[in-house]
LUMMAR-502883 format. One record per atom (N, C-alpha, C): y negated, z, x; residue number from 1; atom name. Coordinates in nm, 4 decimals, always signed. Atoms other than C-alpha are relative to their C-alpha. Example, Ala and Ser with C-alpha at 12.3 -4.5 7.8 and 13.67 -1.06 7.14 Angstrom:
<lolums>
Y Z X i at
+0.1190 +0.0000 +0.0890 1 N
+0.4500 +0.7800 +1.2300 1 CA
-0.1200 +0.0000 +0.0900 1 C
+0.1190 -0.0060 -0.0820 2 N
+0.1060 +0.7140 +1.3670 2 CA
-0.1090 +0.0730 -0.0770 2 C
</lolums>
This chain:
<lolums>
Y Z X i at
-0.1282 -0.0177 -0.0783 1 N
-9.3731 +1.0468 +1.9436 1 CA
+0.0598 +0.1255 -0.0498 1 C
-0.0761 -0.1014 +0.0358 2 N
-9.1469 +1.3215 +1.9245 2 CA
-0.0722 +0.1305 +0.0707 2 C
+0.0676 -0.1135 -0.0361 3 N
-9.3127 +1.6545 +1.9560 3 CA
+0.1038 +0.1200 +0.0334 3 C
-0.0854 -0.1149 -0.0042 4 N
-9.1258 +1.9517 +2.0934 4 CA
-0.0638 +0.1249 +0.0022 4 C
+0.0766 -0.1142 +0.0301 5 N
-9.2481 +2.2585 +1.9449 5 CA
+0.1106 +0.1049 -0.0275 5 C
-0.0939 -0.1226 +0.0405 6 N
-9.0855 +2.6034 +1.8323 6 CA
+0.0719 -0.0461 -0.1077 6 C
-0.0711 +0.0449 +0.1055 7 N
-8.9855 +2.4489 +1.5148 7 CA
+0.1305 -0.0965 +0.0307 7 C
-0.0814 +0.0892 -0.0296 8 N
-8.8017 +2.1765 +1.6525 8 CA
+0.1195 +0.0627 +0.0945 8 C
-0.0885 -0.0665 -0.0651 9 N
-8.6388 +2.4025 +1.9146 9 CA
+0.0868 +0.0933 -0.0892 9 C
-0.0737 -0.0887 +0.0881 10 N
-8.5378 +2.6426 +1.6403 10 CA
+0.1032 -0.0962 -0.0990 10 C
-0.0782 +0.0888 +0.0845 11 N
-8.4022 +2.3455 +1.4317 11 CA
+0.1230 -0.0444 +0.0894 11 C
-0.1037 +0.0493 -0.0828 12 N
-8.1967 +2.2186 +1.7224 12 CA
+0.1064 +0.1285 +0.0404 12 C
-0.0935 -0.1251 -0.0397 13 N
-8.0479 +2.5786 +1.8158 13 CA
+0.0701 +0.0234 -0.1399 13 C
-0.0786 -0.0292 +0.1288 14 N
-7.9793 +2.6282 +1.4325 14 CA
+0.1065 -0.1131 -0.0300 14 C
-0.1031 +0.1019 +0.0147 15 N
-7.8023 +2.2778 +1.4286 15 CA
+0.1081 +0.0092 +0.0816 15 C
-0.1008 -0.0423 -0.0928 16 N
-7.6022 +2.3664 +1.7280 16 CA
+0.0814 +0.1054 -0.0471 16 C
-0.0654 -0.1009 +0.0657 17 N
-7.5130 +2.6865 +1.5784 17 CA
+0.0956 -0.0304 -0.1267 17 C
-0.0655 +0.0538 +0.1164 18 N
-7.4198 +2.5311 +1.2540 18 CA
+0.1287 -0.0879 +0.0402 18 C
-0.1111 +0.0824 -0.0352 19 N
-7.1982 +2.2763 +1.4217 19 CA
+0.1123 +0.0787 +0.0637 19 C
-0.0863 -0.0841 -0.0630 20 N
-7.0342 +2.5348 +1.6338 20 CA
+0.0859 +0.0824 -0.1118 20 C
-0.0713 -0.0817 +0.1118 21 N
-6.9640 +2.7481 +1.3203 21 CA
+0.0884 -0.0950 -0.0888 21 C
-0.0705 +0.0857 +0.0782 22 N
-6.8624 +2.4504 +1.1170 22 CA
+0.1320 -0.0571 +0.0672 22 C
-0.1170 +0.0331 -0.0964 23 N
-6.6220 +2.3569 +1.3970 23 CA
+0.1097 +0.1252 -0.0098 23 C
-0.0878 -0.1377 -0.0122 24 N
-6.4833 +2.7206 +1.4198 24 CA
+0.0423 +0.0221 -0.1493 24 C
-0.0414 -0.0491 +0.1342 25 N
-6.4675 +2.7720 +1.0367 25 CA
+0.0797 -0.0965 -0.0744 25 C
-0.0536 +0.1122 +0.0779 26 N
-6.3666 +2.4284 +0.8994 26 CA
+0.0878 -0.0895 +0.0832 26 C
-0.0779 +0.1062 -0.0779 27 N
-6.2551 +2.1734 +1.1674 27 CA
+0.1365 +0.0578 +0.0665 27 C
-0.1096 -0.0693 -0.0855 28 N
-6.0381 +2.4172 +1.3764 28 CA
+0.1361 +0.0226 -0.1062 28 C
-0.1199 -0.0238 +0.0867 29 N
-5.8119 +2.5289 +1.0807 29 CA
+0.0503 -0.1335 -0.0636 29 C
-0.0548 +0.1310 +0.0560 30 N
-5.7886 +2.1652 +0.9405 30 CA
+0.0806 -0.0634 +0.1081 30 C
-0.0755 +0.0538 -0.1165 31 N
-5.6788 +2.0625 +1.2990 31 CA
+0.1420 +0.0727 +0.0049 31 C
-0.1279 -0.0563 -0.0056 32 N
-5.4166 +2.3224 +1.3002 32 CA
+0.0901 -0.0280 -0.1194 32 C
-0.0924 +0.0319 +0.1114 33 N
-5.2815 +2.2444 +0.9470 33 CA
+0.0453 -0.1323 +0.0308 33 C
-0.0447 +0.1356 -0.0128 34 N
-5.2862 +1.8898 +1.0300 34 CA
+0.1083 -0.0178 +0.1319 34 C
-0.1144 -0.0043 -0.0899 35 N
-5.0853 +1.9601 +1.3591 35 CA
+0.1323 +0.0485 -0.0369 35 C
-0.1065 -0.0706 +0.0577 36 N
-4.8547 +2.1905 +1.1849 36 CA
+0.0714 -0.0951 -0.0829 36 C
-0.0568 +0.1195 +0.0986 37 N
-4.7866 +1.9209 +0.9191 37 CA
+0.0469 -0.1034 +0.0658 37 C
-0.0383 +0.1108 -0.0952 38 N
-4.7559 +1.6575 +1.1781 38 CA
+0.1331 +0.0297 +0.0678 38 C
-0.1275 -0.0474 -0.0825 39 N
-4.4966 +1.8643 +1.3773 39 CA
+0.1181 +0.0207 -0.1104 39 C
-0.1086 -0.0093 +0.1166 40 N
-4.3084 +1.9405 +1.0381 40 CA
+0.0412 -0.1365 -0.0319 40 C
-0.0188 +0.1384 +0.0540 41 N
-4.3229 +1.5814 +0.9373 41 CA
+0.1215 -0.0670 +0.1140 41 C
-0.0784 +0.0625 -0.0991 42 N
-4.1752 +1.4820 +1.2906 42 CA
+0.1430 +0.0662 +0.0041 42 C
-0.1147 -0.0685 +0.0226 43 N
-3.9129 +1.7472 +1.2586 43 CA
+0.0896 -0.0465 -0.1110 43 C
-0.0731 +0.0602 +0.1182 44 N
-3.8099 +1.6175 +0.9201 44 CA
+0.0511 -0.1309 +0.0267 44 C
-0.0231 +0.1428 -0.0280 45 N
-3.8157 +1.2664 +1.0343 45 CA
+0.1293 -0.0067 +0.1240 45 C
-0.1163 -0.0064 -0.0985 46 N
-3.5834 +1.3600 +1.3411 46 CA
+0.1121 +0.0467 -0.0601 46 C
-0.1145 -0.0535 +0.0847 47 N
-3.3538 +1.5530 +1.1041 47 CA
+0.0585 -0.1221 -0.0778 47 C
-0.0646 +0.1304 +0.0886 48 N
-3.3376 +1.2418 +0.8769 48 CA
+0.0595 -0.1052 +0.0720 48 C
-0.0749 +0.0949 -0.0969 49 N
-3.2543 +1.0241 +1.1859 49 CA
+0.1427 +0.0424 +0.0344 49 C
-0.1368 -0.0656 -0.0464 50 N
-2.9814 +1.2622 +1.2942 50 CA
+0.0964 -0.0027 -0.1183 50 C
-0.0955 -0.0042 +0.1104 51 N
-2.8452 +1.2919 +0.9387 51 CA
+0.0361 -0.1404 -0.0164 51 C
-0.0406 +0.1386 +0.0195 52 N
-2.8609 +0.9001 +0.9114 52 CA
+0.1129 -0.0389 +0.1084 52 C
-0.1024 +0.0231 -0.1031 53 N
-2.6719 +0.8804 +1.2479 53 CA
+0.1307 +0.0609 -0.0222 53 C
-0.1233 -0.0720 +0.0359 54 N
-2.4203 +1.1337 +1.1502 54 CA
+0.0765 -0.0630 -0.1177 54 C
-0.0664 +0.0777 +0.1217 55 N
-2.3674 +0.9535 +0.8119 55 CA
+0.0530 -0.1222 +0.0396 55 C
-0.0505 +0.1394 -0.0493 56 N
-2.3212 +0.6228 +0.9881 56 CA
+0.1171 +0.0272 +0.0779 56 C
-0.1272 -0.0341 -0.0764 57 N
-2.0699 +0.7795 +1.2251 57 CA
+0.1186 +0.0369 -0.1006 57 C
-0.0997 -0.0234 +0.0958 58 N
-1.8862 +0.9333 +0.9333 58 CA
+0.0553 -0.1222 -0.0687 58 C
-0.0239 +0.1240 +0.0838 59 N
-1.8827 +0.6014 +0.7404 59 CA
+0.0852 -0.0786 +0.0907 59 C
-0.0824 +0.0648 -0.0833 60 N
-1.7300 +0.4402 +1.0475 60 CA
+0.1164 +0.0554 +0.0264 60 C
-0.1251 -0.0774 -0.0134 61 N
-1.4825 +0.7092 +1.0970 61 CA
+0.0926 -0.0174 -0.1349 61 C
-0.0663 +0.0226 +0.1362 62 N
-1.3848 +0.6773 +0.7200 62 CA
+0.0527 -0.1537 +0.0048 62 C
-0.0553 +0.1559 +0.0061 63 N
-1.3573 +0.2882 +0.7580 63 CA
+0.1199 -0.0043 +0.1039 63 C
-0.1093 +0.0158 -0.0893 64 N
-1.1322 +0.3323 +1.0624 64 CA
+0.1335 +0.0694 -0.0522 64 C
-0.1084 -0.0713 +0.0452 65 N
-0.9171 +0.5990 +0.8984 65 CA
+0.0596 -0.0825 -0.1221 65 C
-0.0375 +0.0790 +0.1239 66 N
-0.8981 +0.3768 +0.5787 66 CA
+0.0918 -0.1111 +0.0521 66 C
-0.0641 +0.1179 -0.0531 67 N
-0.7898 +0.0841 +0.7946 67 CA
+0.1248 +0.0445 +0.0547 67 C
-0.1334 -0.0585 -0.0525 68 N
-0.5289 +0.2937 +0.9774 68 CA
+0.1011 +0.0223 -0.1116 68 C
-0.0931 -0.0439 +0.1265 69 N
-0.3937 +0.4297 +0.6370 69 CA
+0.0507 -0.1445 -0.0623 69 C
-0.0406 +0.1402 +0.0640 70 N
-0.3811 +0.0575 +0.5141 70 CA
+0.1231 -0.0552 +0.0829 70 C
-0.1022 +0.0584 -0.1008 71 N
-0.1851 -0.0449 +0.8266 71 CA
+0.1319 +0.0905 -0.0192 71 C
-0.1162 -0.0776 +0.0147 72 N
+0.0431 +0.2522 +0.7836 72 CA
+0.0557 -0.0298 -0.1345 72 C
-0.0476 +0.0260 +0.1521 73 N
+0.0802 +0.1819 +0.3975 73 CA
+0.0780 -0.1430 +0.0231 73 C
-0.0774 +0.1332 -0.0078 74 N
+0.1784 -0.1860 +0.4876 74 CA
+0.1408 +0.0175 +0.0797 74 C
-0.1165 -0.0277 -0.0747 75 N
+0.4164 -0.0654 +0.7524 75 CA
+0.1108 +0.0705 -0.0707 75 C
-0.0896 -0.0823 +0.0918 76 N
+0.5728 +0.1859 +0.5097 76 CA
+0.0631 -0.0979 -0.1099 76 C
-0.0551 +0.0932 +0.1102 77 N
+0.6024 -0.0871 +0.2448 77 CA
+0.1018 -0.0884 +0.0589 77 C
-0.0875 +0.0880 -0.0674 78 N
+0.7673 -0.3297 +0.4917 78 CA
+0.1370 +0.0860 +0.0173 78 C
-0.1063 -0.0850 -0.0415 79 N
+0.9984 -0.0439 +0.5973 79 CA
+0.0886 +0.0043 -0.1190 79 C
-0.0630 -0.0175 +0.1370 80 N
+1.0958 +0.0261 +0.2338 80 CA
+0.0644 -0.1164 -0.0513 80 C
-0.0541 +0.1173 +0.0470 81 N
+1.1496 -0.3296 +0.1595 81 CA
+0.1198 -0.0344 +0.1000 81 C
-0.1026 +0.0229 -0.0864 82 N
+1.3745 -0.3634 +0.4624 82 CA
+0.1148 +0.0853 -0.0285 82 C
-0.1221 -0.0907 +0.0361 83 N
+1.5788 -0.0547 +0.3747 83 CA
+0.0613 -0.0519 -0.1498 83 C
-0.0575 +0.0298 +0.1250 84 N
+1.6090 -0.1770 +0.0252 84 CA
+0.0846 -0.1349 +0.0112 84 C
-0.0676 +0.1220 -0.0140 85 N
+1.7151 -0.5291 +0.1439 85 CA
+0.1464 +0.0389 +0.0618 85 C
-0.1201 -0.0334 -0.0572 86 N
+1.9766 -0.3599 +0.3701 86 CA
+0.0996 +0.0758 -0.1170 86 C
-0.0885 -0.0591 +0.1008 87 N
+2.1071 -0.1452 +0.0827 87 CA
+0.0545 -0.1083 -0.0899 87 C
-0.0255 +0.1044 +0.0809 88 N
+2.1072 -0.4538 -0.1311 88 CA
+0.1281 -0.0878 +0.0611 88 C
-0.1167 +0.0756 -0.0656 89 N
+2.3278 -0.6415 +0.1335 89 CA
+0.1309 +0.0793 +0.0007 89 C
-0.1185 -0.0875 -0.0067 90 N
+2.5556 -0.3398 +0.1689 90 CA
+0.0540 +0.0057 -0.1376 90 C
-0.0624 -0.0217 +0.1327 91 N
+2.5969 -0.3197 -0.2103 91 CA
+0.0703 -0.1375 -0.0396 91 C
-0.0654 +0.1440 +0.0428 92 N
+2.6532 -0.6953 -0.2330 92 CA
+0.1372 -0.0114 +0.0742 92 C
-0.1263 +0.0005 -0.0723 93 N
+2.9163 -0.6684 +0.0436 93 CA
+0.1133 +0.0814 -0.0758 93 C
-0.0816 -0.0931 +0.0733 94 N
+3.0655 -0.3700 -0.1385 94 CA
+0.0543 -0.0666 -0.1206 94 C
-0.0525 +0.0682 +0.1423 95 N
+3.0869 -0.5633 -0.4718 95 CA
+0.0958 -0.1236 +0.0457 95 C
-0.0833 +0.1244 -0.0448 96 N
+3.2215 -0.8810 -0.2828 96 CA
+0.1553 +0.0649 +0.0415 96 C
-0.1367 -0.0591 -0.0484 97 N
+3.5111 -0.6622 -0.1353 97 CA
+0.0799 +0.0541 -0.1228 97 C
-0.0449 -0.0558 +0.1102 98 N
+3.5702 -0.5054 -0.4710 98 CA
+0.0666 -0.1138 -0.0845 98 C
-0.0440 +0.1200 +0.0659 99 N
+3.5812 -0.8427 -0.6301 99 CA
+0.1251 -0.0660 +0.0585 99 C
-0.1187 +0.0519 -0.0692 100 N
+3.8155 -0.9827 -0.3712 100 CA
+0.1345 +0.0905 -0.0185 100 C
-0.1109 -0.0966 +0.0447 101 N
+4.0431 -0.6695 -0.4277 101 CA
+0.0640 -0.0238 -0.1430 101 C
-0.0243 +0.0187 +0.1529 102 N
+4.0298 -0.7166 -0.8024 102 CA
+0.0695 -0.1525 -0.0059 102 C
-0.0508 +0.1335 +0.0130 103 N
+4.1012 -1.1043 -0.7607 103 CA
+0.1350 +0.0041 +0.0562 103 C
-0.1439 -0.0037 -0.0522 104 N
+4.3978 -1.0283 -0.5306 104 CA
+0.1103 +0.0722 -0.0947 104 C
-0.0790 -0.0751 +0.0945 105 N
+4.5353 -0.7666 -0.7805 105 CA
+0.0196 -0.0813 -0.1095 105 C
-0.0381 +0.0778 +0.1104 106 N
+4.4858 -0.9935 -1.0619 106 CA
+0.0946 -0.1180 +0.0225 106 C
-0.0838 +0.1175 -0.0216 107 N
+4.6528 -1.2807 -0.8906 107 CA
+0.1506 +0.0544 +0.0164 107 C
-0.1483 -0.0712 -0.0180 108 N
+4.9602 -1.0457 -0.8014 108 CA
+0.0558 +0.0332 -0.1457 108 C
-0.0580 -0.0233 +0.1360 109 N
+4.9739 -0.9436 -1.1708 109 CA
+0.0292 -0.1276 -0.0773 109 C
-0.0421 +0.1271 +0.0564 110 N
+4.9689 -1.2965 -1.2826 110 CA
+0.1241 -0.0622 +0.0578 110 C
-0.1207 +0.0481 -0.0636 111 N
+5.2319 -1.3922 -1.0378 111 CA
+0.1124 +0.0811 -0.0461 111 C
-0.1037 -0.0821 +0.0441 112 N
+5.4370 -1.0907 -1.1510 112 CA
+0.0459 -0.0379 -0.1532 112 C
-0.0300 +0.0405 +0.1544 113 N
+5.4036 -1.1821 -1.5311 113 CA
+0.0445 -0.1344 +0.0031 113 C
-0.0717 +0.1434 +0.0236 114 N
+5.4727 -1.5570 -1.4709 114 CA
+0.1395 +0.0078 +0.0570 114 C
-0.1486 -0.0067 -0.0483 115 N
+5.7968 -1.4546 -1.2647 115 CA
+0.0859 +0.0619 -0.1133 115 C
-0.0755 -0.0705 +0.0977 116 N
+5.8946 -1.2126 -1.5469 116 CA
+0.0290 -0.1020 -0.1200 116 C
-0.0182 +0.0946 +0.1300 117 N
+5.8222 -1.4963 -1.8201 117 CA
+0.1056 -0.1024 +0.0455 117 C
-0.1064 +0.0907 -0.0366 118 N
+6.0245 -1.7423 -1.6135 118 CA
+0.1418 +0.0563 -0.0244 118 C
-0.1455 -0.0602 +0.0141 119 N
+6.3177 -1.5100 -1.5836 119 CA
+0.0402 +0.0284 -0.1459 119 C
-0.0322 -0.0169 +0.1539 120 N
+6.2980 -1.4197 -1.9669 120 CA
+0.0115 -0.1377 -0.0607 120 C
-0.0123 +0.1291 +0.0555 121 N
+6.2692 -1.7950 -2.0420 121 CA
+0.1179 -0.0650 +0.0651 121 C
-0.1060 +0.0689 -0.0665 122 N
+6.5505 -1.8985 -1.7998 122 CA
+0.1355 +0.0017 -0.0923 122 C
-0.1264 -0.0069 +0.0791 123 N
+6.8544 -1.7891 -2.0312 123 CA
-0.0216 -0.0801 -0.1218 123 C
+0.0166 +0.1078 +0.1142 124 N
+6.6848 -1.9755 -2.3243 124 CA
+0.0009 -0.1351 +0.0381 124 C
+0.0026 +0.1413 -0.0377 125 N
+6.6213 -2.2726 -2.1229 125 CA
+0.1428 -0.0572 +0.0252 125 C
-0.1339 +0.0509 -0.0277 126 N
+6.9808 -2.2883 -2.0143 126 CA
+0.0834 -0.0056 -0.1360 126 C
-0.0519 +0.0182 +0.1261 127 N
+7.0980 -2.2347 -2.3735 127 CA
-0.0551 -0.1302 -0.0670 127 C
+0.0471 +0.1276 +0.0701 128 N
+6.8651 -2.5162 -2.4939 128 CA
+0.0676 -0.1224 +0.0915 128 C
-0.0536 +0.1086 -0.0698 129 N
+6.9924 -2.7283 -2.2016 129 CA
+0.1415 -0.0358 -0.0423 129 C
-0.1430 +0.0051 +0.0395 130 N
+7.3607 -2.6579 -2.3110 130 CA
-0.0084 -0.0670 -0.1537 130 C
+0.0105 +0.0627 +0.1298 131 N
+7.2651 -2.7405 -2.6774 131 CA
-0.0372 -0.1511 +0.0129 131 C
+0.0249 +0.1295 -0.0122 132 N
+7.1119 -3.0572 -2.5745 132 CA
+0.0943 -0.0951 +0.0685 132 C
-0.1042 +0.0667 -0.0707 133 N
+7.3897 -3.1590 -2.3461 133 CA
+0.1219 -0.0269 -0.1072 133 C
-0.1023 +0.0045 +0.0921 134 N
+7.6352 -3.0888 -2.6404 134 CA
-0.0337 -0.1058 -0.1020 134 C
+0.0530 +0.1090 +0.0956 135 N
+7.4116 -3.3098 -2.8744 135 CA
+0.0125 -0.1356 +0.0528 135 C
-0.0060 +0.1383 -0.0743 136 N
+7.3909 -3.5811 -2.6255 136 CA
+0.1542 -0.0618 +0.0093 136 C
-0.1315 +0.0342 -0.0088 137 N
+7.7630 -3.5793 -2.5981 137 CA
+0.0570 -0.0298 -0.1157 137 C
-0.0291 +0.0366 +0.1156 138 N
+7.8155 -3.5717 -2.9482 138 CA
-0.0423 -0.1505 -0.0410 138 C
+0.0528 +0.1111 +0.0289 139 N
+7.6082 -3.8688 -2.9854 139 CA
+0.0659 -0.1359 +0.0647 139 C
-0.0629 +0.1017 -0.0804 140 N
+7.7725 -4.0493 -2.7047 140 CA
+0.1450 -0.0284 -0.0701 140 C
-0.1416 +0.0129 +0.0770 141 N
+8.1086 -3.9908 -2.8795 141 CA
-0.0084 -0.0709 -0.1230 141 C
+0.0101 +0.0542 +0.1187 142 N
+7.9873 -4.1127 -3.1978 142 CA
-0.0414 -0.1501 +0.0324 142 C
+0.0325 +0.1343 -0.0324 143 N
+7.8395 -4.4260 -3.0374 143 CA
+0.1142 -0.0744 +0.0510 143 C
-0.1345 +0.0680 -0.0409 144 N
+8.1649 -4.4979 -2.8790 144 CA
+0.0877 -0.0359 -0.1032 144 C
-0.0919 +0.0230 +0.1197 145 N
+8.3420 -4.4717 -3.1962 145 CA
-0.0554 -0.1161 -0.0856 145 C
+0.0671 +0.1274 +0.0769 146 N
+8.1100 -4.7258 -3.3663 146 CA
+0.0148 -0.1095 +0.0803 146 C
</lolums>
């Protein structure tokens, strides 16, 4: 069996002393390093999660702002088109008015020119009518003689 003598007792005491020193010299610093590294990793992981959340919120904000800008852009484009259409209609109305004025002016000029031509041709037409009447009378008188 197991004999408990001075050597065994010394071995047990030296083993316990060695385990205590080993724990103090080797395992305690390793635990501290492990604990410090674990807390650093946890801090970095928390920082990464916070950065991810912040990035996600920034992305959502940018998307909202982009959508708002697109809506504003479309509204502005529609407004510009509406203004252009109004300007086009006003320009068209102005051109129609100018056309009507020019048409009326041209009609008056044509009427004036026609009246002038009629007046200038009237004496000649009367002269021609007189000449024709004289010729017809001469023919009648010749026809009566025959």
